[in-house]
N, C-alpha and C positions, 0 to 999 in steps of 0.2 A: 613595925612594916612587915608586911607579908612577903616571903620570899618562896618561890616555887620549890618544891622538893625534887621534882623530876623535870626533865626537858619536856616542852610541849611538843607534840608530834605534828608533822605537816598536816595531817588529816584533820586533827582537832583545831589547829590554828585556822585552817581554810574553812572548817564549818562554822567557826565563830565569825569569820569575816564575811561569810556568805550574806549576812543581813546588812552589811555596810554599803549598799548600792544605792544609786540616786533612783529617785521614783519619778516617772513621767507625770507632770500635773494633769489632774483631771479637767477636761474641758468639756462644756456643754454649749449647745446653740442658743443664742438670745432669741426668745419668742417674738421679739418685735422686728429685729434687723437681720436675724439669722448669722450673726458673726459668732466666731467661737470665743467664749469668755470662761473665766473660773466661776464655779457655782457659787450662789450666794453673794454675789458681788454686783455693783451697779455696772452696766454696760458701758464701757468707755466711748463707744461709737455713738449710740442714740441717747444715752443717759436714762434708760428704762431700768426699772427693777420691779419684778413681779407685776407686770402689766401696767405700772404707773410711771409717770416721768418724774424722776427725782432731781436731776440736774439738766440744765440747758446743754445740749451738745454743741 
């Protein structure tokens, strides 16, 4: 089991943890109903995906 030889400084610890943040999800407008949706997903409002109706809304 690896054991640290020296104490980790505050700066090094904070630099490592700087990447552990939550990311805001990317949203795009549905070309059919203009609602905000996640990309590459069927629109839950109108049921369209890539200008085709996939599901009945």
